[in-house]
C-alpha positions in Angstrom: 25.5 -1.3 3.3 25.6 1.6 5.8 27.2 3.8 3.1 24.2 3.1 0.8 21.7 3.8 3.6 23.6 7.0 4.4 23.5 8.1 0.7 19.7 7.4 0.6 19.1 9.3 3.8 21.1 12.3 2.5 18.7 12.8 -0.4 15.8 15.2 -0.5 12.1 14.1 -0.8 10.6 12.6 -2.9 13.9 11.1 -4.2 14.6 9.6 -0.8 11.3 7.6 -0.7 11.8 6.3 -4.1 15.4 5.3 -3.3 14.2 3.6 -0.1 11.5 1.6 -1.9 13.9 0.4 -4.8 16.7 -0.3 -2.3 14.4 -2.5 -0.1 13.2 -4.4 -3.2 16.7 -4.9 -4.7 18.3 -6.0 -1.5 15.3 -7.9 -0.2 13.3 -9.7 -2.7 15.9 -9.7 -5.4 18.7 -10.6 -3.0 21.2 -8.2 -4.5 24.3 -6.8 -2.6 24.5 -2.9 -2.5 27.8 -1.0 -2.6 28.7 2.6 -3.3 30.6 3.0 -6.5 31.2 6.2 -8.4 29.3 7.9 -5.5 26.0 6.2 -6.2 24.5 2.8 -5.1 25.3 -0.2 -7.3 23.6 -3.6 -6.8 25.3 -6.8 -7.9 25.2 -10.5 -7.4 28.1 -12.0 -9.5 28.7 -8.7 -11.2 27.1 -5.3 -11.6 23.3 -5.5 -12.3 22.0 -2.1 -11.8 22.4 1.2 -10.1 20.3 4.0 -8.6 21.0 7.7 -9.7 19.2 10.7 -8.5 18.8 12.9 -11.6 19.4 16.6 -11.7 16.2 17.0 -13.7 14.3 15.2 -11.0 13.5 11.6 -10.4 15.5 8.6 -9.6 16.9 6.4 -12.4 17.1 2.7 -12.0 19.7 1.8 -14.6 20.8 -1.7 -15.9 24.4 -2.2 -16.8 23.6 -4.8 -19.4 20.2 -3.4 -20.8 21.3 -3.7 -24.4 21.4 -7.5 -23.9 17.9 -7.9 -22.4 16.0 -10.2 -24.7 12.5 -9.2 -23.6 12.2 -5.8 -22.1 14.9 -3.6 -23.8 12.1 -1.6 -25.5 10.7 -0.6 -22.1 14.0 1.2 -21.1 15.3 4.6 -22.0 18.9 4.5 -23.3 19.3 8.3 -23.5 22.0 8.0 -26.2 23.9 5.4 -24.3 24.8 2.0 -26.0 24.7 -0.3 -23.2 22.9 1.2 -20.1 19.3 1.6 -20.1 17.1 2.7 -17.2 13.6 3.8 -16.1 13.0 7.0 -14.1 10.6 7.1 -11.1 9.4 10.5 -9.7 7.2 9.2 -6.9 6.9 5.8 -5.1 3.5 5.5 -6.7 5.3 5.4 -10.2 6.8 2.1 -9.4 5.0 -0.8 -11.0 6.0 -3.9 -9.0 5.3 -6.4 -11.8 7.4 -4.4 -14.2 10.1 -3.9 -11.6 10.3 -7.6 -10.9 10.4 -8.5 -14.6 13.3 -6.1 -15.3 15.3 -7.2 -12.3 14.7 -10.9 -13.0 15.7 -10.5 -16.6 19.0 -8.7 -15.3 19.6 -11.5 -12.7 19.2 -14.2 -15.4 21.7 -12.3 -17.7 24.1 -12.0 -14.8 24.0 -15.7 -14.3 24.6 -16.4 -17.9 27.1 -13.6 -18.8 28.3 -11.6 -15.9 29.1 -7.9 -16.6 33.0 -7.4 -16.8 32.8 -3.6 -16.0 33.5 -0.6 -18.2 35.4 -1.4 -21.2 38.5 0.7 -21.6 40.0 1.4 -24.9 43.5 0.1 -25.6 46.2 2.7 -25.3 47.8 3.7 -28.6 51.5 2.7 -29.0 53.9 5.6 -29.4 
Protein backbone atom coordinates (compact mmCIF):
# COMPACT_ATOMS: atom_id res chain seq x y z
CA UNK A 1 0.00 0.00 0.00
CA UNK A 2 2.93 2.36 0.63
CA UNK A 3 3.83 2.18 -3.06
CA UNK A 4 0.30 3.26 -4.00
CA UNK A 5 0.38 6.17 -1.57
CA UNK A 6 3.80 7.21 -2.91
CA UNK A 7 2.40 7.11 -6.46
CA UNK A 8 -0.53 9.30 -5.41
CA UNK A 9 1.66 11.79 -3.55
CA UNK A 10 3.95 12.13 -6.59
CA UNK A 11 1.09 13.45 -8.75
CA UNK A 12 0.30 17.11 -9.42
CA UNK A 13 -2.89 18.78 -8.23
CA UNK A 14 -5.80 18.42 -8.92
CA UNK A 15 -5.05 14.79 -9.90
CA UNK A 16 -3.54 14.10 -6.48
CA UNK A 17 -6.74 15.11 -4.65
CA UNK A 18 -8.90 13.04 -6.99
CA UNK A 19 -6.62 10.02 -6.58
CA UNK A 20 -6.67 10.40 -2.78
CA UNK A 21 -10.48 10.59 -2.66
CA UNK A 22 -10.95 7.56 -4.93
CA UNK A 23 -8.22 5.58 -3.14
CA UNK A 24 -9.83 6.25 0.27
CA UNK A 25 -13.20 5.06 -1.02
CA UNK A 26 -11.87 1.97 -2.80
CA UNK A 27 -9.71 0.77 0.10
CA UNK A 28 -12.07 1.96 2.85
CA UNK A 29 -15.75 1.55 2.11
CA UNK A 30 -15.34 -0.89 -0.76
CA UNK A 31 -12.68 -2.93 1.06
CA UNK A 32 -10.45 -3.46 -1.96
CA UNK A 33 -6.70 -4.11 -1.82
CA UNK A 34 -4.42 -1.72 -3.70
CA UNK A 35 -1.23 -2.72 -5.51
CA UNK A 36 0.94 -1.08 -8.15
CA UNK A 37 0.79 -2.94 -11.46
CA UNK A 38 1.96 -1.58 -14.81
CA UNK A 39 3.13 1.50 -12.83
CA UNK A 40 -0.41 2.50 -11.75
CA UNK A 41 -2.69 1.58 -8.81
CA UNK A 42 -4.88 -1.49 -9.32
CA UNK A 43 -7.58 -2.53 -6.86
CA UNK A 44 -8.70 -6.10 -6.34
CA UNK A 45 -10.57 -8.48 -4.13
CA UNK A 46 -10.46 -11.95 -5.71
CA UNK A 47 -9.11 -10.54 -8.96
CA UNK A 48 -8.52 -7.17 -10.65
CA UNK A 49 -11.57 -4.95 -10.30
CA UNK A 50 -10.42 -1.50 -11.33
CA UNK A 51 -7.47 0.83 -11.65
CA UNK A 52 -6.70 4.54 -11.47
CA UNK A 53 -4.84 6.20 -14.31
CA UNK A 54 -3.75 9.84 -14.55
CA UNK A 55 -4.48 10.85 -18.13
CA UNK A 56 -2.09 12.94 -20.20
CA UNK A 57 -5.06 14.99 -21.41
CA UNK A 58 -5.95 15.78 -17.79
CA UNK A 59 -8.10 14.08 -15.21
CA UNK A 60 -8.00 10.73 -13.48
CA UNK A 61 -9.71 7.73 -15.03
CA UNK A 62 -11.33 5.13 -12.80
CA UNK A 63 -11.36 2.16 -15.17
CA UNK A 64 -13.09 -1.19 -14.59
CA UNK A 65 -11.44 -4.30 -15.99
CA UNK A 66 -14.72 -6.14 -16.70
CA UNK A 67 -16.90 -3.17 -17.64
CA UNK A 68 -18.16 -4.92 -20.77
CA UNK A 69 -19.95 -7.41 -18.49
CA UNK A 70 -21.68 -4.83 -16.26
CA UNK A 71 -25.40 -5.62 -16.53
CA UNK A 72 -26.68 -2.22 -15.32
CA UNK A 73 -24.23 0.64 -15.75
CA UNK A 74 -22.18 -0.25 -18.84
CA UNK A 75 -23.74 2.70 -20.70
CA UNK A 76 -22.42 5.16 -18.10
CA UNK A 77 -18.79 4.32 -18.87
CA UNK A 78 -16.52 5.47 -21.68
CA UNK A 79 -14.83 2.55 -23.46
CA UNK A 80 -12.67 4.79 -25.70
CA UNK A 81 -12.36 2.08 -28.34
CA UNK A 82 -11.56 -0.64 -25.81
CA UNK A 83 -13.61 -3.85 -25.91
CA UNK A 84 -13.52 -4.80 -22.24
CA UNK A 85 -12.31 -1.89 -20.09
CA UNK A 86 -14.59 1.06 -19.47
CA UNK A 87 -14.02 4.04 -17.26
CA UNK A 88 -15.09 7.41 -16.02
CA UNK A 89 -12.81 10.47 -15.88
CA UNK A 90 -12.76 12.86 -12.94
CA UNK A 91 -11.08 16.28 -13.19
CA UNK A 92 -11.90 17.56 -9.70
CA UNK A 93 -12.96 15.91 -6.44
CA UNK A 94 -16.29 17.73 -6.83
CA UNK A 95 -16.90 15.73 -10.06
CA UNK A 96 -17.19 12.51 -8.03
CA UNK A 97 -20.84 11.51 -7.55
CA UNK A 98 -20.77 9.27 -4.45
CA UNK A 99 -23.94 7.40 -5.42
CA UNK A 100 -22.69 6.65 -8.94
CA UNK A 101 -19.26 5.67 -7.61
CA UNK A 102 -20.85 3.30 -5.10
CA UNK A 103 -23.12 1.75 -7.77
CA UNK A 104 -20.23 1.18 -10.20
CA UNK A 105 -17.90 -0.31 -7.60
CA UNK A 106 -20.59 -2.56 -6.13
CA UNK A 107 -21.48 -3.82 -9.60
CA UNK A 108 -17.79 -4.62 -10.18
CA UNK A 109 -17.50 -6.35 -6.78
CA UNK A 110 -20.55 -8.53 -7.45
CA UNK A 111 -19.15 -9.46 -10.86
CA UNK A 112 -15.81 -10.29 -9.20
CA UNK A 113 -17.63 -12.64 -6.82
CA UNK A 114 -19.42 -14.39 -9.68
CA UNK A 115 -16.71 -14.38 -12.39
CA UNK A 116 -13.26 -13.25 -11.24
CA UNK A 117 -11.14 -11.54 -13.89
CA UNK A 118 -8.44 -13.84 -15.26
CA UNK A 119 -6.01 -11.16 -16.39
CA UNK A 120 -5.11 -9.98 -19.86
CA UNK A 121 -5.76 -12.63 -22.48
CA UNK A 122 -2.75 -13.54 -24.53
CA UNK A 123 -3.08 -14.70 -28.10
CA UNK A 124 -1.77 -18.22 -28.68
CA UNK A 125 1.57 -18.33 -30.45
CA UNK A 126 1.53 -19.55 -34.02
CA UNK A 127 3.27 -22.84 -34.62
CA UNK A 128 6.16 -22.72 -37.03
